[in-house]
C-alpha positions in Angstrom: 74.1 97.8 -145.9 73.8 96.0 -149.1 70.9 94.0 -150.5 73.3 90.8 -150.5 73.9 91.3 -146.6 70.1 92.0 -146.1 69.4 88.8 -147.9 71.7 86.7 -146.0 70.6 88.2 -142.6 66.8 87.4 -143.7 67.6 83.7 -144.5 69.4 83.5 -141.2 66.3 84.9 -139.4 64.0 82.3 -141.2 66.1 79.5 -140.3 66.6 80.7 -136.9 62.8 80.8 -136.6 62.4 77.2 -137.0 65.2 76.6 -134.3 62.7 76.4 -131.4 62.0 72.6 -132.6 63.9 69.8 -130.7 64.0 66.6 -132.6 64.1 63.4 -130.6 61.8 62.3 -127.7 61.2 64.5 -124.7 62.3 62.7 -121.4 59.6 60.7 -119.4 60.5 58.8 -116.5 60.3 55.2 -117.1 57.5 53.3 -115.4 58.6 50.9 -112.5 56.6 48.4 -110.7 56.4 49.7 -107.4 55.1 47.4 -104.5 52.7 48.7 -102.1 54.6 47.6 -99.1 58.1 46.2 -98.3 58.3 42.5 -97.5 58.0 42.0 -93.8 58.5 38.5 -92.3 56.6 39.3 -89.2 53.6 40.3 -91.2 53.2 43.5 -89.3 53.1 47.1 -90.9 56.1 48.1 -92.9 55.0 51.4 -94.3 54.3 54.9 -92.7 51.3 57.1 -93.4 51.8 59.4 -96.3 54.0 62.2 -95.4 55.4 60.3 -92.5 59.2 60.5 -91.8 61.2 57.4 -92.9 64.3 56.1 -90.9 66.2 57.0 -94.1 65.2 60.6 -93.7 67.0 60.9 -90.4 70.5 62.4 -90.2 73.2 60.1 -89.4 74.4 62.0 -86.3 71.1 61.2 -84.9 71.1 57.5 -85.7 74.5 56.9 -84.6 74.5 58.3 -80.8 78.1 57.3 -79.9 80.0 60.7 -79.8 83.2 59.1 -80.9 81.7 57.5 -83.8 79.9 60.7 -85.2 83.5 62.4 -84.9 84.9 59.4 -86.9 82.3 59.9 -89.6 82.9 63.6 -89.7 86.6 62.9 -90.0 85.9 60.2 -92.9 83.7 62.7 -94.8 86.3 65.1 -94.9 89.5 63.1 -95.3 88.6 59.9 -96.7 90.3 59.6 -100.5 87.1 58.0 -102.1 85.1 61.4 -101.1 88.0 63.3 -102.8 87.9 61.3 -105.9 84.1 61.6 -106.1 84.5 65.5 -105.5 87.2 65.7 -108.3 84.8 63.9 -110.7 82.0 66.3 -110.0 84.5 69.2 -110.9 85.3 67.3 -114.1 81.4 67.0 -115.0 81.0 70.8 -114.3 83.9 71.5 -116.8 82.5 69.2 -119.2 79.1 71.0 -119.0 80.7 74.4 -119.5 82.5 73.0 -122.8 79.1 71.9 -123.8 77.1 75.2 -123.1 79.9 77.1 -124.8 78.2 75.8 -128.1 75.4 78.2 -127.7 77.6 81.1 -128.4 79.8 82.1 -131.4 83.7 82.0 -130.9 85.4 85.3 -131.5 89.2 85.5 -132.3 91.1 88.6 -132.4 94.6 89.0 -133.8 96.9 90.8 -136.1 100.4 91.0 -137.4 103.1 92.8 -139.3 105.4 91.1 -142.0 108.0 92.6 -144.3 109.1 91.1 -147.7 111.1 92.0 -150.7 110.3 91.0 -154.3 113.3 89.9 -156.4 114.2 92.6 -159.0 115.0 89.6 -161.6 111.9 87.6 -160.9 109.0 87.3 -162.9 106.8 89.2 -160.6 108.9 92.5 -160.6 107.0 95.6 -161.3 109.2 98.5 -162.6 109.3 101.6 -160.5 107.8 99.8 -157.3 109.8 99.5 -154.1 110.8 95.8 -154.1 110.6 95.8 -150.3 107.2 96.1 -148.6 105.5 96.1 -145.1 102.2 94.5 -144.8 100.2 94.8 -141.6 96.6 93.4 -140.6 94.4 93.6 -137.4 91.2 91.4 -137.5 88.2 90.0 -135.5 87.1 86.6 -136.8 84.0 84.5 -136.3 84.8 80.9 -137.2 82.0 78.8 -138.3 79.1 79.1 -135.8 76.5 76.4 -135.8 73.1 77.7 -135.5 71.0 75.3 -133.4 68.0 74.8 -135.7 67.2 71.4 -134.6 68.0 71.4 -131.1 71.3 69.4 -131.3 73.0 71.8 -129.0 70.1 71.8 -126.6 70.1 68.1 -126.7 73.7 68.0 -126.0 73.3 70.5 -123.2 70.5 68.3 -121.6 72.7 65.3 -121.6 75.9 67.0 -120.1 73.4 68.6 -117.3 72.0 65.0 -116.6 75.7 63.6 -116.4 76.7 66.4 -114.1 73.7 65.5 -111.9 74.7 62.1 -112.1 78.0 62.5 -111.1 76.7 64.8 -107.8 74.6 61.6 -107.0 77.7 59.5 -107.4 79.2 61.8 -105.0 76.3 61.1 -102.4 76.6 57.4 -103.1 80.1 57.5 -101.9 79.4 59.6 -98.8 76.4 57.1 -98.0 78.7 54.1 -98.4 81.3 55.5 -96.2 79.1 56.4 -93.4 78.0 52.8 -93.4 81.5 51.5 -93.6 82.8 53.5 -90.8 79.8 52.6 -88.6 80.3 49.1 -89.5 84.1 49.1 -88.9 83.7 50.9 -85.6 81.0 48.4 -84.3 83.1 45.3 -85.4 86.1 46.9 -83.4 84.0 47.3 -80.2 82.9 43.7 -80.8 86.5 42.6 -80.9 87.1 44.5 -77.8 84.2 42.7 -75.9 85.2 39.3 -77.3 88.9 40.1 -76.0 87.4 40.9 -72.4 85.3 37.7 -72.6 88.4 35.6 -73.6 90.6 37.4 -71.1 88.0 36.8 -68.2 87.7 33.0 -69.2 91.6 32.7 -69.4 91.7 34.0 -65.9 89.1 31.8 -64.5 90.5 28.9 -66.1 93.9 29.5 -64.8 92.4 29.8 -61.5 90.7 26.5 -62.0 94.0 24.9 -63.1 95.6 25.8 -60.0 92.7 24.5 -58.0 92.9 21.4 -60.0 96.5 21.2 -59.7 96.5 21.2 -55.9 93.6 18.6 -55.7 95.8 16.3 -57.9 98.7 16.8 -55.4 96.4 16.1 -52.5 95.2 12.8 -54.2 91.5 14.2 -54.7 92.0 14.6 -58.4 93.6 12.7 -61.4 96.2 13.7 -63.8 93.5 13.5 -66.5 91.7 16.3 -64.8 94.9 18.5 -64.7 95.4 17.9 -68.5 91.9 18.7 -69.1 92.2 22.1 -67.2 95.2 22.8 -69.2 93.3 22.2 -72.5 90.6 24.8 -71.3 93.5 27.4 -70.6 95.3 27.1 -73.6 92.2 27.2 -75.7 91.4 30.7 -74.0 94.8 31.9 -74.8 94.7 30.9 -78.4 91.5 32.6 -78.8 93.0 35.6 -77.2 95.9 35.9 -79.6 93.4 35.6 -82.7 91.2 38.5 -81.3 94.1 40.6 -80.6 95.3 39.9 -84.1 92.0 40.8 -85.5 91.4 43.9 -83.5 94.8 45.3 -84.4 94.2 44.8 -88.3 90.5 46.2 -87.6 92.2 49.4 -86.1 94.0 49.6 -89.3 91.0 49.3 -91.6 89.2 52.0 -89.8 92.3 54.3 -90.0 92.3 54.1 -93.7 88.6 55.0 -94.0 89.3 57.9 -91.8 92.0 59.0 -94.2 95.0 58.2 -91.6 97.8 56.1 -91.7 97.4 52.8 -89.6 97.5 53.4 -85.8 95.4 53.0 -82.8 91.8 53.9 -82.7 90.1 55.7 -79.8 87.0 53.9 -78.6 83.7 55.5 -77.2 80.6 54.0 -75.7 81.2 50.3 -74.8 79.9 47.6 -77.0 77.2 46.2 -74.6 75.9 50.0 -74.2 75.5 50.6 -77.7 71.5 50.7 -78.4 69.5 50.3 -81.4 66.1 51.8 -82.3 63.1 49.8 -81.1 61.1 50.7 -84.4 62.4 51.8 -87.8 59.7 53.3 -90.0 60.7 52.5 -93.6 58.2 54.8 -95.2 56.5 54.4 -98.6 58.2 52.4 -101.2 57.6 55.0 -103.9 59.5 57.5 -101.7 62.7 55.3 -102.1 63.0 56.6 -105.9 63.4 60.3 -104.5 65.6 59.3 -101.2 68.1 57.1 -102.5 70.9 58.9 -104.6 71.8 55.6 -106.6 68.3 55.6 -107.9 68.5 59.4 -108.8 72.0 58.6 -110.5 70.6 56.0 -112.6 67.6 58.1 -113.8 69.9 60.9 -114.7 71.6 58.3 -117.2 68.5 57.7 -118.5 67.8 61.4 -119.2 71.3 61.8 -120.8 71.0 58.8 -123.2 67.3 60.1 -124.0 68.8 63.5 -125.0 71.8 61.5 -127.1 69.0 60.2 -129.4 67.9 63.7 -130.2 71.4 64.6 -131.0 71.6 61.6 -133.5 68.5 62.6 -135.0 69.5 65.8 -135.6 72.3 65.0 -137.6 69.9 64.1 -140.4 68.9 67.6 -140.9 70.6 70.6 -142.7 73.1 72.6 -140.7 73.3 76.3 -140.7 76.6 77.9 -139.9 77.7 81.4 -140.1 81.3 82.8 -140.5 82.5 86.3 -140.6 85.4 88.6 -140.0 86.2 92.3 -139.8 89.5 94.2 -139.7 92.1 96.5 -141.2 94.8 95.5 -143.9 97.3 98.0 -145.3 100.8 97.9 -146.8 101.4 101.0 -144.9 101.4 100.9 -141.4 100.4 104.7 -141.1 97.2 104.0 -143.0 96.4 100.8 -141.2 93.2 102.1 -139.1 92.0 104.6 -141.9 88.6 103.5 -143.4 89.8 102.8 -146.7 91.7 99.9 -145.1 88.6 98.3 -143.7 88.2 94.5 -144.8 85.1 92.4 -143.9 83.3 89.4 -144.8 80.2 87.6 -143.6 78.0 84.5 -144.9 76.0 81.8 -144.0 76.5 78.2 -145.2 74.1 75.3 -145.3 75.2 71.8 -145.7 73.2 68.5 -145.5 74.4 65.0 -145.5 73.4 63.3 -148.6 75.3 59.9 -148.2 77.2 58.9 -145.3 77.5 55.0 -145.9 75.0 54.4 -142.8 76.9 56.4 -140.5 74.1 58.6 -139.2 71.7 55.6 -139.1 74.5 53.7 -137.1 74.7 56.4 -134.8 71.0 56.7 -134.2 70.9 52.9 -133.7 73.6 53.3 -131.0 72.0 56.0 -129.2 68.6 54.2 -129.1 70.2 50.9 -127.8 72.1 52.8 -124.9 68.6 54.5 -124.0 67.4 51.0 -123.8 70.2 49.8 -121.6 69.9 52.7 -119.4 66.1 52.2 -119.0 67.0 48.7 -118.1 69.5 49.5 -115.6 67.2 52.0 -113.9 64.6 49.4 -113.4 66.9 46.9 -112.3 68.6 49.5 -109.8 65.0 50.3 -108.4 64.0 46.5 -108.0 67.3 45.7 -106.4 66.6 48.8 -104.1 63.5 47.5 -103.1 64.9 44.0 -102.4 67.8 45.7 -100.4 65.3 47.4 -97.9 63.2 44.1 -97.7 66.4 42.1 -97.0 67.6 44.8 -94.5 64.3 44.7 -92.8 64.1 40.8 -92.4 67.6 41.0 -91.1 67.0 43.7 -88.4 63.8 41.6 -87.0 65.5 38.2 -87.2 68.8 39.2 -85.7 66.8 40.9 -82.9 65.1 37.7 -82.3 68.1 35.5 -82.7 70.1 37.9 -80.1 67.4 37.3 -77.5 67.3 33.6 -77.8 71.1 33.6 -78.0 71.1 35.7 -74.4 68.7 32.8 -73.1 71.0 29.9 -74.4 74.2 31.7 -72.9 72.5 32.0 -69.6 71.6 28.3 -69.6 75.0 27.3 -70.6 76.4 29.4 -67.8 73.9 27.6 -65.4 75.1 24.3 -66.6 78.7 25.1 -66.1 78.2 26.3 -62.6 76.4 23.2 -61.9 79.3 20.9 -63.4 81.8 22.8 -61.3 79.7 22.1 -58.0 79.3 18.5 -59.3 83.0 18.0 -59.7 83.9 19.8 -56.7 81.5 17.5 -54.6 83.2 14.3 -56.3 79.9 13.5 -58.2 81.2 13.8 -61.8 84.5 13.7 -63.6 86.2 16.9 -64.8 85.3 16.0 -68.5 81.8 17.4 -67.8 83.3 20.4 -66.6 85.5 20.6 -69.7 82.6 20.4 -72.0 80.2 22.6 -70.2 83.0 25.5 -69.9 84.0 25.2 -73.4 80.3 25.4 -74.4 79.7 28.5 -72.2 83.0 30.3 -73.7 81.6 29.6 -77.4 78.1 30.7 -76.4 79.5 33.9 -75.0 81.3 34.7 -78.2 78.2 33.8 -80.1 76.3 36.3 -78.1 78.7 39.0 -79.0 78.4 38.2 -82.5 74.7 38.2 -82.3 74.7 41.7 -80.8 77.1 42.8 -83.6 74.8 41.3 -86.1 72.0 43.5 -84.8 73.8 46.6 -84.7 75.1 46.0 -88.2 71.5 45.1 -89.6 70.7 48.8 -88.4 73.4 50.0 -90.4 72.2 48.0 -93.4 68.6 49.2 -93.1 69.5 52.8 -92.6 71.8 52.6 -95.9 69.1 50.7 -97.9 66.6 53.4 -97.1 68.8 55.9 -98.5 70.2 57.2 -95.2 73.9 58.3 -94.4 74.7 60.9 -97.0 72.4 63.8 -95.6 73.7 66.9 -94.0 71.9 69.3 -91.9 71.3 71.3 -94.8 70.1 68.7 -97.2 67.6 67.3 -94.5 66.3 71.0 -94.1 65.6 71.3 -97.7 63.6 68.1 -98.1 
């Protein structure tokens, strides 16, 4: 080995020795103001003991006990188009990281060729006595410029690429979590419409019977024509409500089909609406554990990691860059001697470049990276704060909706009693049918409002479960916690 080559290798070794230093800041999780407990309107305990399981840690198949609903959630997680789009984005991020990691290694190209040419006998480059027609062949192995990662620019690029891959995976979990909540919400809304339709049809049948009786009383001279008209108003009101509910129910079936990845069509039901249950207590866990449980918070943190690594790449551009190039092969004008030792040809050499004047480009790139890092930190802190608010709002909704549903049940029972008394008084000739009209209409409205109150209670459980980070877990992910 020649001394010049030895000197080049020694220079490369010295420069590579300092390659262990990474310029730019190392990542530290941004500090966030974590509350000691979630906002509880009832003033009761909202946190669990350290290490206790949170409602968000429970797998969705254990939260939603309707077998038909769990079947639909499984189907949606397999066939929904948003899930497939998110999976494709993860694959794209994995490919991007592979491209970035390839910078760790030199690129080697191999090639070769044969060319035949003839020199003009009358041209200025004619050599007397030489054959004007010659064949030239070469075979080579070449290494284009390979950047030695002295200042950690490649390592920072890989750090950023890995963070973005993790963020895309967390985004995939966000899609799964959202889909579980959407399917559950759509299914419960469909069951509520079924129940509301049952109420409306039952009310219509009762009012049709009442109209028949009132018409007979009017024919017998006991009731007035006004009573018949008011009885018709009650009947037609129920029939109009039935048409509206049927329209909404059919459209709701279509919406649920789309979430399942199906074409619009009928939907099979499972447990009835009034048989759906909600947990008596929902432990929310410690607010600090929310940072690890919710995929959107983890995705936001990975964005901060990537932005922090981008600063290192911007700073590394200020320093000298060492690149290596080389090639080895065979060249000959005679193919028979192409692979002999005398036909060998090679070259190797390091090159060092250092920016002297860039017109502010490097400083501008660093400023952009710094600003994007500050933006990512602000986005992360905002996401964390919104997560605490979502849990508190969902907890408030869960508690207040339960209280409202209980009051609405009492109110509906009172309206039912009033309607029965009004009918008794009317049949006894004590009051006019106007009183019956009013109380029957109030009872119908109260029953529909009670169905809505029960739906709100179910949906508040779904919202609380989602806000606590539940809904994306599978049996494997729960077991790994």
